[in-house]
C-alpha positions as CSV (number, residue, x, y, z in Angstrom):
1,M,85.5,89.7,79.9
2,N,83.9,92.5,81.9
3,F,84.2,93.4,85.5
4,E,81.6,95.7,87.2
5,F,82.4,98.1,90.0
6,G,81.0,101.4,91.1
7,I,82.3,104.9,91.7
8,L,80.8,107.1,94.4
9,N,80.1,110.6,93.4
10,Y,80.4,113.5,95.8
11,D,76.7,113.3,96.5
12,D,77.1,109.6,97.6
13,T,75.4,108.2,94.5
14,R,76.9,105.1,93.1
15,V,77.8,105.2,89.4
16,P,78.1,101.6,88.1
17,T,81.1,101.2,85.9
18,I,82.3,98.2,83.9
19,L,86.0,97.8,83.2
20,T,86.6,96.0,79.9
21,I,89.6,94.5,78.1
22,A,89.2,97.4,75.7
23,D,89.8,99.8,78.6
24,V,93.0,97.9,79.5
25,E,94.1,98.0,75.9
26,R,93.5,101.8,75.8
27,I,95.5,102.2,79.1
28,A,98.3,100.0,77.7
29,A,98.4,102.1,74.5
30,L,98.7,105.3,76.5
31,A,101.6,103.7,78.4
32,Q,103.0,102.3,75.2
33,L,102.9,98.7,76.4
34,E,102.3,95.7,74.4
35,L,100.3,93.1,76.3
36,T,99.5,89.5,75.5
37,D,95.8,88.3,75.6
38,E,96.6,86.6,78.9
39,E,98.1,89.7,80.4
40,K,95.1,91.8,79.2
41,Q,92.7,89.4,81.0
42,L,94.9,89.4,84.1
43,F,95.3,93.2,84.3
44,T,91.5,93.6,83.6
45,R,90.8,91.5,86.7
46,Q,93.5,93.2,88.8
47,L,92.5,96.7,87.9
48,A,88.9,95.9,88.6
49,D,89.9,94.6,92.0
50,I,91.9,97.7,92.7
51,L,89.0,100.0,91.7
52,A,86.5,97.9,93.7
53,Y,88.8,98.3,96.8
54,A,89.1,102.0,96.1
55,E,85.3,102.2,96.1
56,Q,85.2,100.5,99.5
57,V,87.7,103.0,100.9
58,Q,85.8,105.9,99.3
59,A,82.6,104.8,101.0
60,I,84.1,105.2,104.5
61,D,82.7,108.2,106.4
62,T,85.6,110.5,107.2
63,S,83.5,113.6,107.9
64,G,84.7,113.7,111.5
65,V,88.4,113.1,110.7
66,P,90.6,116.1,110.4
67,A,92.7,116.4,107.2
68,T,96.3,115.5,107.7
69,A,99.3,115.8,105.3
70,Y,101.3,113.1,107.2
71,V,100.5,109.7,108.8
72,N,102.3,111.0,111.9
73,A,101.8,114.7,112.0
74,A,104.6,115.1,114.6
75,Q,107.2,113.7,112.2
76,R,108.1,115.6,109.1
77,T,109.8,113.5,106.4
78,E,111.1,116.1,104.0
79,R,114.2,118.2,104.4
80,E,114.2,122.0,104.5
81,D,114.4,123.6,101.1
82,E,117.9,125.0,101.1
83,P,119.5,126.4,97.9
84,R,122.5,124.5,96.7
85,P,124.8,125.1,93.8
86,C,123.7,123.4,90.6
87,L,125.8,121.9,87.8
88,P,127.5,124.3,85.5
89,V,125.5,124.7,82.2
90,E,128.6,123.7,80.2
91,E,128.9,120.4,82.1
92,V,125.2,119.6,81.6
93,I,125.3,120.4,77.9
94,A,128.5,118.4,77.4
95,N,126.5,115.2,78.3
96,A,123.4,116.0,76.2
97,P,123.1,114.0,72.9
98,D,121.2,116.8,71.0
99,A,122.5,120.0,72.5
100,A,122.4,123.7,71.5
101,P,125.4,124.9,73.5
102,D,125.1,128.6,72.5
103,A,121.5,128.6,73.8
104,G,122.2,126.4,76.8
105,L,119.5,124.0,75.8
106,F,119.2,120.4,74.7
107,R,116.4,118.4,73.0
108,V,114.8,115.4,74.7
109,P,112.6,112.7,73.1
110,R,108.9,113.4,73.0
111,V,107.1,111.5,75.8
112,I,103.5,112.4,75.4
113,G,101.7,112.1,72.1
114,G,104.7,110.8,70.3
């Protein structure tokens, strides 16, 4: 099962692309997910739909629209960055499963490439 969509380059040329079940399998492997055959087909369709929609959005001419960081530029949503006291190192290390208290470090499981 293949789904075709296109990606617009910066020079407005369309690059046809086909999303395959093999692509979904590769994405699932990167995310360390096990998918059934039905899920692979479903996600292939859904991802192709998402990418096709992104292509439609990308095709909209926004050359006259000023860049904004917020939907409502008058309303900021983040707080001021004010320093606050952090947890004492001893308290953090006490909760770590694989700690090196003398160094103030602890080991965490490998997330990427494990």
